[in-house]
TORKOLDO-353752 format. One record per residue (C-alpha): x, y, z. Coordinates in steps of 0.05 Angstrom, whole numbers, plus 32768, in hexadecimal, padded with zeros to 4 digits. Layout:
XYZ...
//
This chain:
79837DA07FDC79507DB0801179837DA3804879B27DD58027797C7E0B8024796A7E02806D79B37E07808179BA7E468058797E7E66807979977E5580BE79DA7E7580AC79B87EB48092798E7EB980D279CD7EB780FB79EC7EF280D879E47F3780F879B87F6A80D779F37F9480C07A087F5C809379CC7F6D806679D67FB9806679F87FDE802D7A427FEA803D7A548032804B7A81805480187ACA8050802B7AFF808280187B2C806A7FDF7B6C804C7FFB7BAA80757FF27BD780587FBE7C15803A7FDF7C54805E7FCD7C7A803B7F967CB8801A7FB17CF8803E7F9F7D1880177F677D5C7FFB7F767D9480207F537DAD7FFE7F147DE080087EDD7DC37FF97E997DD280057E517DE17FE77E0E7E217FCD7DEE7E2D7FD67DA47E637FC37D747E887FF17D437E507FE57D117E1D80007D427DFB7FBD7D4C7DED7FA27D917E1D7F6D7DAD7E007F307DCF7E287F0F7E077E577F497E157E747F477E5C7E647F847E877E8B7F8D7EC87E787FC37EFA7E9C7FDC7F397E8B80147F697EBA804F7F6D7EA2805E7FB47E9C801C7FD97EE17FFD7FD27ECC7FBE7FF77E967FAD7FC57EAA7F777F937EA07F7F7F487E5D7F6C7F2A7E547F4F7EE47E207F3B7EB17E1A7F2C7E677DF27F537E337DB37F357E157DA27F2C7DCC7D947F777DC77DD77F897DE57DB57FA17E247DCD7F987E6B7DB47FAA7EB07DD97FA27EF27DBB7FB47F357DEB7FD87F637DE87FEC7FAC7DF080377FA57DE4806F7F747E2D80817F787E5880807F387E74803F7F207EAB80297EF07E907FFE7EB77EBA7FD07E8C7E9E7FAF7E4E7EC07F757E2A7EAA7F507DEB7ECF7F1B7DC37EF37F367D867EEC7F7F7D9C7F157FAD7DC97EF97FB57E0F7EE37FF97E277EE0801A7E6C7EAC804D7E807EBE80767EBD7E8D80947EEF7E4F80747ED17E1380877EFB7DD880597F087D9A80727EE67DBF80907EAB7DBC805D7E727DFE804E7E507E0E80417E077E51801F7E017E6D80187DBB7EA87FE87DB47EDD7FF07D7F7F097FBE7D5B7F447FD77D847F8E7FD47D767FC17F9F7D667FFF7F8B7D8D80357F637D6A80757F477D8280A37F0B7D8980AA7ED67DBF80F27EC17DCB81187E907DF681357EB87E3081767E907E3081877E8E7DE6815D7EC77DCA81417E9A7D9480F87E9F7D7E80C67E6F7D9E808F7E517D7380497E3D7D8B804D7E667DCB800B7E797DEA80067EC57DEF7FD17EEC7E167FC77F357E247F997F5D7E527F917FA87E5A7FB27FBA7E9C7F807FEE7EB57F417FC77EA47F137FA87ED77F177F5D7ED67EF57F217EF77F237EF27F1D7EF97EB67F0B7EF17EC37EC07F337EAC7EA37F277EC77E5D7EFE7F077E677F227F417E457F5A7F147E2E7F787F167DE87F9A7ED57DD37FC87EBD7D9C7FFC7E887D8A80417E997D6F80537E827D2A80927E5D7D1480BB7E9C7D1D80A17EAB7D6280757EE47D4A80317EF37D667FF87F237D577FC57F367D8C7F877F5A7D737F4B7F7F7D917F747FA37DC77F647FE47DEA7F97801B7DE07FAD801A7E297FEA7FF57E457FE57FA97E4280047F717E6A801A7F3A7E3A80287EF37E5080497EBB7E2780567E737E3980687E2F7E1F80737DEE7E4380BA7DE77E2A80D67E2E7E3080B17E497E6C808D7E8B7E7180977ED67E6F80707F167E7080757F5F7E5E80507F987E7F80407FDB7E61803D7FC07E1A80187FF07DEB7FF27FDC7DAC80157FF37D6E805A7FE97D8C80827FA87D8780887F7F7DC680BC7F497DCF80B07F167E0680E67EE97E2180D67EA67E4080FC7E8B7E7B80FA7E467E9880CF7E4D7ED580A67E247F0480657E047EEE802C7DF47F1C80017DBA7F057FCA7D8F7F237F847D737F1C7F427D907F327F177D587F4F7ECD7D587F5F7EA27D2A7F897EB07CE07F7E7EF77CF07F657EDB7D077F227F067D397EFD7EE87D7E7EF57EEF7DA17EB17EE97DEC7EA87EFE7E007EEF7F257E417EF57F657E377F1D7F8E7E6E7F3C7FD17E6D7F617FCF7EA17F9880127EB17FBC800E7EAC8007803B7EE8801080297F2E7FF680517F3D7FB7805B7F767F87805E7F477F4C80227F347F2180017EF37F3480067EB97F027FD07EB47ECE7F977E867EE27F8B7E447EBD7F4D7E1C7EAA7F4A7DD27EB77F437DA57E7A7F157D697E6E7F407D3F7E9D7F3E7D747ED27F877D847EC67FA27DCC7ECB7FE67DEC7EC07FFE7E307ED880407E457EBA80707E7C7ED080677E737F1A809B7E977F4580BA7E6F7F7E80937E747FBF80597E577FE580147E597FC57FCB7E4A7FD17FAA7E2A7F947F617E3E7F8D7F307E1E7F5D7EE97E327F4C7EB27E127F227E6B7E2A7F1C7E4F7DE77F337E787DE27F737E927E087FAE7ED97E247FA47F127DF67FB87F557E087FD77F997DE67FDC7FC87E08800E80127E06801C80277DF87FD480727E047FD1808F7E177F8D80DB7E157F8681047E387F51810B7E0C7F1380DF7DD57F2E80977DC27F2080637DBE7F5780247D957F597FE47DA37F7F7FA07D837F777F617DA97F8B7F227D857FA37EDE7DA47F977E9B7D927FB67E577DB07FBA7E6A7DD67FF97E397DEF802C7E0B7E2980397E177E5B80717DDB7E83808A7DCE7EB280C37DAF7EF480D87DCF7F3680EA7DAF7F5781267DBE7F8F81577DA27FAC81967D887F9081D87D477F7E81B57D687F6281767D557F8681377D6B7F7280F27DA77F9580D37DBB7F9780897E037F89807B7E377F5E80577E577F1C80687E957EFE80487EC67EC580557F057EE480717F2C7EA780897F2C7E5E80747F4B7E2C80A57F727E6280C97F8F7E83808B7F787EC380687F4A7EB3802E7F687EC67FEB7F4A7F077FD27F287EE77F967F047EB87FC67EEE7EF17FF37ECC7F137FB97EA97ED17FA97E967EB77FEE7E6A7EEF80067E217EFF80127DF67F3C801F7DC77F40805A7D887F6680477D587F8F80727D447F5080977D8C7F4480AA7D8E7EFF808C7DC67EE780607DD37EA880397E177E95801D7E167E5C7FEB7E4D7E2C7FD47E7B7E3780107EB57E0580117EBE7DD6804C7EEA7DEF80837EF07E1B80C07EDF7E6180A97EE07EA680C77EAA7ED380AB7EB57F1E80A87E747F4380B77E6D7F8D80A87E2F7FB880AD7E27800480A87E2A802380EC7E447FE581107E897FCB81237EA27F9380F67E9F7F4E81147EBE7F0A81097E917ECC810B7EA97E8581087E877E5180DC7E987E0880D67E827DEE80927E807DA380867E857D8480407E4A7D67801A7E207DA680157E067DAB805C7DE97DED80747E077E1380AE7DDF7E4880D37E097E7680FE7DCA7E92811D7DC37EDA81337E037F02812B7DFF7F3A815E7E207F7A81477E367FB481737E4C7FFA81647E877FFD81937EAC803F81957E98806A815A7EA680A981327E6680C781197E56810380EF7E3A811F80AF7E55812E806A7E3A816B80477E4C81A280167E5B81EB80267E1181FC80237E0081C680557DE0819680237DEB814D80347E1B8124800A7E0680DC80037E3580A57FED7E7580C680067EAD8097801B7EC780A380617F068081807A7F27808580BE7F72807880C57F918073810B7FC580A881187FEC807881457FF3802E8150801E7FF681357FE77FD5810B7FB6800780ED7F6D7FF380ED7F49801880B67EFF802580BC7ED3803A80827E8C805180787E5F806C80417E3480A880527DE8809F80527DB480C7802C7DB580FD80637E01810080617E0980DD80A47E3E80A980B17E56807C80E97E9C806080EE7E91802881207EC07FFB81477EFA802C814A7F2E802881817F3B806281B07F6A809681947F7080C9815D7F6080BC81147F6980DD80D27F2480DC80B37F2280E380677EE380F3803F7EDA80F17FF47EA080F07FC47E9B80F57F787E96813E7F637EB681577FA37EFD81647FBA7F1381337FF07F24814B80357F3E813180787F3F814780C07F59812A81017F22810D812D7F2280EA81707EFE80A981797EBB80B4819A7EAC80F581767E6380F781637E5A8139813D7E918137810A7E83816A80D37EA3815880907E99818F805D7EAA817F80157EB781B57FE27EA581B07F997EDF81907F737F0881B17F3E7F2981927F037F6881957ED87F64818C7E8D7F97818E7E557FB4816B7E197FF481427E13801A81447DD2805E812F7DB68095815C7D99806F81667D58802E81777D7C800D81347D6D7FDF811B7DA47FFA80E37DCF7FC380AF7DD77FDB80897E157FFB80AB7E507FF880B47E9B7FE980F87EB97FF1810C7F027FE581497F2D800F81537F6C7FF781877F9F802A81BD7FAD801881BF7FF6802F8184801F800281678054800D817D809C8029815380D47FE3814B80F07FD0812380B27FEE80E680D2801180AB80B17FE480A980737FF380DA803C7FCD80ED7FFE7FEE80D67FBE7FEE81007F7E7FAE80FB7F567FC080CF7F1B7F9E80AA7EE27FAF80847EA37F9180A67E667F8080897E237F6880C07DF57F6E80C77DAA7F7481127DAF7FA581117DEA7F7481357E187F6E81267E627F43813B7E9D7F5581327EE67F1781397F117F05813F7F5B7F40816C7F697F4381987FA77F5181E27FA57F9B81F47FA47FD881F47F787FF481B77F55802C819F7F29801081777EEF803D81457ECC803281147E93805980D77E7D805480A87E42807C806B7E2C80B8807E7E0280B280C77E1480D380F67E4580A481107E7A808681567E7A806681817EB0804381C37EBD805081E97EFE802382147F297FE081FB7F107FA9821D7F387F6981F57F447F2A82187F5D7EEA81F77F767EB581E87F427EE081F87F057F1281D67ED77F5781F37ECB7F7281E87E857FBE81E17E877FC381E27E3C7FF581B67E19802781897E3C805D81777E0B808381357E1380C481377DEE80E780FB7DCF811D81037E04816080E17E008174809A7DEF819F80687E1481BE802E7DEE81E77FF67E0C81F27FAD7E1981E87F7D7E5282197F447E5B822C7F137E9282707F147EB3828D7EE97E7B82767F1C7E46823E7EF07E2C82017F187E1581C47F137E4181837F157E1881407F247E3781597F527E6F81297F887E8481487FCE7E818132800A7EAA814C80507EB3814A80787EF3815780C27EF8816C80EB7F34812580EF7F5080EA80C17F5B80C580AB7F1D807F80CA7F1D806A80AA7EDB804F80697EF8805880207EE1806780167E98806F80607E8880B8806C7E9B80F3805F7E6C80FA80147E6381117FDF7E32812C7F987E2A816A7F797E0D81667F557DCA81867F127DBA81CA7F347DB581C37F547DFA81BA7F997DDC81857FCB7DF2816C80107DE18141803B7E0F8120807A7DF480FC80B37E16813080BE7E4C812F81037E6C817181287E6781A081257EA281C980F27EC881A680B07ED181AF80697EE981A0802D7EBC818D7FEB7EDA81837FA57EBD815E7F6A7EDB815A7F227EC4813F7EE47EE681827EC17EE381AD7EFA7EFF81B07F2D7F3681997F727F2381D07F9C7F0481D87FE87F028204801C7EE3820380657EFA821C80A77EE081FE80A17E9A81F680E77E7C81BB80EE7E4D81B981287E1C818F81207DDD81B981547DBA81F781287DC281D780E87DA881CB80A77DCB81EE809A7E0E821280587E18820A80287E52822B7FE57E5F820D7FB97E95822D7F797EAF81FF7F4A7ED5821A7F1C7F0A81FB7EDF7F2B81F67F027F6E81F27EDB7FAD81C27EA87FC9819F7EAD800C818B7E6C802D81677E74806E81397E5580A081077E6B80D481057E43811480E97E45815A81147E49819881167DFD819C812F7DF8815480EE7DDF813680DE7DFD80F180A77E3080E580857E2480A2805C7E5C808380847E9480A5808C7ED6808080D27EEE807180E17F32805181247F3E802E813A7F84801B817C7F9B7FFE819C7FD6802181C27FED7FE381B580367FD1817D80417FA0815B7FFE7FAC81137FFC7FC480EA7FC57FE680CE7FB37FA281127FA57F8381287F6C7FB1810E7F267FBC80D87F457FE880AA7F1A801480B57ECF801580907E98803980B67E5F805980A97E18804280917DDF806F80D87DD7808980DD7E20809B810E7E2E806381127E65802F81407E757FF5814E7EB67FD1817A7EB27F92819F7EE67F6A81A07F177FA381CE7F537F94820F7F517FBC820F7F7F7FF881E97F8A803981A47F6B803E81717F708075814A7F308083810D7F3880B080DA7F0780CC80947F2380C280557F1080E9800F7F1B80CE7FE87F4481007FA07F5280E97FA47F7680A77FEF7F8580A980337F6580AE805F7F7B80E780A37F66810080D37F71813881087F408125813C7F4380EF81857F3D80DD81B57F5B80AC81E07F2E808182157F3D804D82097F1A800B82477F0A7FE2824B7EFF7F9882477EB67F8582407E9E7FCC82097E807FF781F97EA7803681D57E82806D81A57EA6809B817C7E8B80D481437EAF80F6812B7E93813980E87EA7815380F87EAD819D80B27EBE81B480CA7EDE81F580917EEB8225809C7F318241806F7F42827C806D7F7282B780467FAA82D780417FF382C3803B802382FE8037806D8307804E808B83498049804583668001803A83517FEA800B83197FE8802C82D47FAE800B82AF7F98801482677FDA802882487FF6800C8208803D7FF0820E80647FE581CE80AA7FCB81C380D17FE08186810E7FB7817381467FC68143811F7FAC810680D87FC2811480AF7FCE80D680687FC880BE804E7FBD8078800D7FB080557FC67FC180677F8E7F9180577F4E7F9F80317F1B7FCE804E7EED7F9680647F247F72808A7F0E7F6280D27F487F5781027F407F2281387F377F39817F7F767F3481A97F7F7EED81C57FB97EE381F47FF97F0B81F480027F3581B580447F3F8190806B7F7C81A480307FA081C480017F9A82007FCF7FC382277FD67FC382727F9D7FA8829D7F7D7FC682DA7FB87FB183057FE97FCD82D37FFE7F8882BE800E7F778276802E7F41824C80457F3D8203806D7F1281D580B07F2D81BD80D07F0D8181811A7F1B818C814A7F2A81C581747F6881C6816C7FB281CE81267FCE81C78103800F81D680C4800E8200808C803E81EF8053804882208016807382117FCD807782217FA1804F81F27F86808F81D37FCD80A781C67FC280E881EC7FF380DA8225803780BB821D806980A5825180B580A8825080D48078821F810280428239813B801B821A81417FD4823281697F958222813B7F5A821781607F1A8229815F7EDA820081327EB5822F80ED7E96823180D27ECE825D80E87F12827480C97F3E82AA80C97F88829A80A77FB582CD809C7FFC82B6809A802E82F0808C807682E0809680AD8314805580D183048076811482F58055813C82BF805F81768291801D81998282800E81D7825B7FEE81F8821F8004820981D97FEB824C81BF7FF182788181802182B381897FF482E581667FAE82D0817C7FBE82B081C07F8D827A81AB7F9C823081B87FBE820981807F9981C7817B7FBD81858172800381A381768039816E8180805E817681C1809B814F81D780CB815382128113813B820D81428133824981788169824881AC81338251819680FC822081B780B9822481C780BE826E81988085827E816580568261812C80888267811C80B5822C80EC80EC821C80A180F082158073810C81E0802A811781D17FF8814381AD7FD1817D81C97F86817981CA7F5581A681A67F5E81D781DF7FA981D981D57FB781B882187FE9817F82208002815182568044812B8254805980F6828580A380FB829680D680E782CA80F1811D82F88129814582D78139817D82A88118817E8264811481A4822380CC81A9820D80BC81B381C3807A81C381A1806D81C28156803081CA812A802281D380E08036821880C58055822C8108809C8232811C80B08206815780AE821D819F80E1820681D280E6820F821D810C81EE825680E981CF8292810281B182D380D3817B82EC80D18163833480AA812C8353806E815A83608044817A8329806181BA830F804281F882F0802681F982AA80548204826E803E8236823B8059822A81F5804E826381C480518252817A806082888148804F828181008089825E80DE80AB8273809E80A8824E805D80E38235803680D582297FED810282187FB4811581E77F7E814681AE7F75816681AA7F31819C81817F0E81DB819E7EF181B481B07EB2818181D97EDA814981A77ED1811A819B7F0C812081597F3080E2813C7F5180D981097F878113811D7FB4811181267FFF8128816C8014813B8178805C814A81B88081816C81BC80C5817D81FB80EC81C6820680FA81BD820E814581D381D8817381AC81C281B0816281C581BF815381FF8190816681D78153812A81CB8124811B81BC80DC80EA81A180A980E48178806A80C18172802880C1814A7FE780CD816B7FA58094816B7F73809D81537F2B80B881987F1680EB81967F4F80C881CA7F7A80BF81C27FC580A281E87FFF80A781DE804A808982098080808D821480CB80D7822780CC80F9825880FA811A829880DE8160827E80E88195826180B9818A821980A381B081E3807F818681C98045819581868027817B815A7FEE819181157FDA818580E97F9D8186809D7FA281B6809A7F6781EC80BE7F8E81E281087F8081DD813D7FB781CC81867FC181D381AF7FFF81D881F7801481EC8215805881D382568076818F82578055815C8282807A81138270806D80EA82A7804D812382BD8020811D82B87FD4811182737FB7814A82447FC18169821D7F88818F81DD7F9A81BA81BD7F6481C881737F67820F815E7F5D823181197F5F824781017FA3827D80D17FB78285808E7FDA82998089802282B28048804282B48045808E82D5801680BF82C18018810882F17FFB813C82E77FF081868315800781BD833C7FC681B383457FD3816983157F9C815482DE7FA78121829A7FBB813E825C7F9E811D82197FC1811C82368005812F820D804081188232807380ED821480B780E2822880F180B48215812880E4820A816180B481DA813A808781BE810480B581D480CC808781DC808B80AC81F5804380A38208800780CE82487FDF80CC824B7F9680B8826D7F5D80DD82B17F7780C682A17FBC80E2829B7FD9809C826680088081825A802F8042823680708030822B809B7FF3823780E28009823D81287FEB828181427FD882A3816A800F82B981658057828A8147808A8289812E80D1827C80E580E2826280C981238260807F8136823E805F81718233801A818D8214801181D2823C803E82018275804981D0827D808381A182AF80A3817282B680DB813F82E080EF810382DF811C80C682E98108807E82EC812A803A82CD810B7FFD82DA81227FB682A381257F8282A080E07F6182D780C77F8F82DF80967FC882F880A5800E83048078804A82FD80888094830D806180D482E88071811483018056815682CD8050818D82D9806381D682AD806882138275809A8206824880A88243821680CC82188216809581E581E3806381CE81D3804E818881A980858168
//
């Protein structure tokens, strides 16, 4: 004890004197600012008795950030829920609870508590029948889900009503919302079937057809079966059809997915205790069962850090798995395999399956990036280290309202105005309204901006712009009520608003669709929000009812326009039968009705029906007029009958449809050496009038042997194209046309030649670097754009059909198919284009194509006639005065903001045109020598407007038709325009010259309307559709032999077709006398023919040498 005291004294002596002084008073510390709470959606869920519901499923999705996956949670014992979200922007909320109808809350805002009361819902009853005999099927499993509801891909039963059929095939599904439902039914013995657009309270018959069944076992570590795994079959090719219903593995790990369409699939399985598993290349053949086991393990963990800058600083962002073992990850997996990087830039992704992965990395203000990660099995961790992000080329700006106040949470999208494969960039505006679209390519973009409560807008912007001002105006709205003939409210309907003013040419390839929504309302009331100022046509459609519309609805900013009552009449009725060629009734055929115009009503809302066991059908709610009725059935080719006149006052119209077997396409895709290409994409489209891309077999994927089969293809001309996935889209430059014959097998072979085309681009003898060179073949097309968070790979090696020249002007690309192709050369930003070329690509391994341009130019300015001010972004193009005299064509481009333009051409005489929205065209002639000439001044005067309406013979407006106007002059002064009719049949096109025009409208069901001598600016034009006729054409060469692939054109109306291998072609044309022109290579020929209304005429065209020829 003494030792301790001595030690203590020594310690005290060592302390400085200040240690014993009283501490000076310190100011009270400032309280730290409370951290801003994260936004959250919260509320309570109650039942119809007002009591809270425990365990209700709540699904939330942002209405602003389209790349953000849905979030979900379950309510607690007090019915309460809380979900943290990234932004304070509005969200869509869906609530589901067992035994009660689900409910959707739109535009729910974080911070505003919700009270969601669920009802007992409606009942849907029906019968399940055998699709072959029409007899009832007992003990069929029946399921239904509301079509517009949010769902979770990995919750197989959420929002699903289920039942079993009784001994008479009857079922009863309860607790359904009042919106349209998709109903599935299946049994092991009879197959499966489904019905879309089914409404509670109305009977629904479902026919089962023997289909393919996909079975297998889900295995875990140690070959132990995994019970309770959700298994999905995802088609490898994009399809319009609904994907098969997922299955859940049983106690032995077994699963079964019925009703699988033929094709190639990836089978994905997920269980909460394991990483997802994937089986690829699963081929399902028609009528045969397929088997695929899926192996699950614990997976691995992928970690890393997002950084930017020379002195790396952390960046917040998002990481997701985009590719697995070289193939795009199925969308349900991409929503699952993702992670958020916080303010420290670090991310951690759990339960990642083994394999070679590509991670898509996105962060606000930075270009998206791809990162490779190799994940080994057995739960090992993989650290990809620091992921360095760059901004690249950007578009920057600010979103604000008219008063200058910032708008946070606005969605900004940039769509390239040019380019074969569009790369879309998206951003969300920050709290100060600023945004950065990073990683854009050089060129012009259409930049769209939208935000809840504001009208959307767009403007053209060049990459690199850094002070883009996007001003949003307060939105307006449209309200009204939809009733039936007796004035009773219609509870379920679709309402749309189509702007009366069409978008200008400068809008680019992306157009704004009509604002549309499905409405479920007991009192029939609707509200369309976030509408821009302007005039609209509002139309409404409901199942079993004729559509109705209101014209000239004016919307003003910040207010809601009430259109009053839209009355949907009962319409007319069509009754009929469907049989096969032997007269045997066909039960279970789907029936649809198509009028003269495009159907604006949306899926499930147009007139439709199904045949009963006796092959009979009845379709109600058909609008009066002449219609076409079609029938489809899995065992037959689609059948159609036209010219059905519907008039409710005359009673039900009659239709008899005979279904044939159609033809069968058997094809293969091979390389030049004959080896098969498995997993290739093949698109098949019928060329028959009135058929769309959605009505044919669509996109198929070849099996391991490179083969593909399409059955029950309607007889006639079919285009078969080989597609290649390029980034987020599918493109092609190879295809063929085949003639399918009834009851026959048609072989088709596509060979991927992979021709290496290379050369040098020069201008005036000097290298021409940095230009984009693109080849367009006879069958060039592009379809499909990936999700907004898709990150395309950087170019590696020669690209297909396109290249950018290097510093020495050299380039190389891969071309899929030999034959004639046009060569387009332009600067990467799209501002300068060079003369087009037509070349013949040989069938060889390699082809050298040097592109030498003389360096001659046409420069100038486009100005307004009245103000003398420049007209920005006017389109300017120069055509040789003697087209077709050689392989060199014209050149085109857009003027800059200062109205100036520059076109690269070859020496010669040209006609130069300029056009801009709301202006009439300007034309001048220019002679270009080898030396630069003087500037060209193109003066645009304000164009005239042509407005009118297209009606049927009963005077009723016909919507969805293309209307074209072409001036009657010949030569370079010829000009025109086009528009689409709105749901009430009205149309408007501007920028026309004050000269007589020929105006023409065409319906896909064979009705035409045209008028000659129409001067824009006159009183409104009324065009009346009348039936056309059928024209058969035979094209013969100078030797009298048939000419295949000749182009045949009806000159007055610009209708075109190609001849088959027998030299024959067919067109539906308006009644009257018309001129025909046929061309093939350097051969041409003409004739005239007269076609009677509803009749058939034939014409022979003999080709002779045509120096100005060339296939148009």
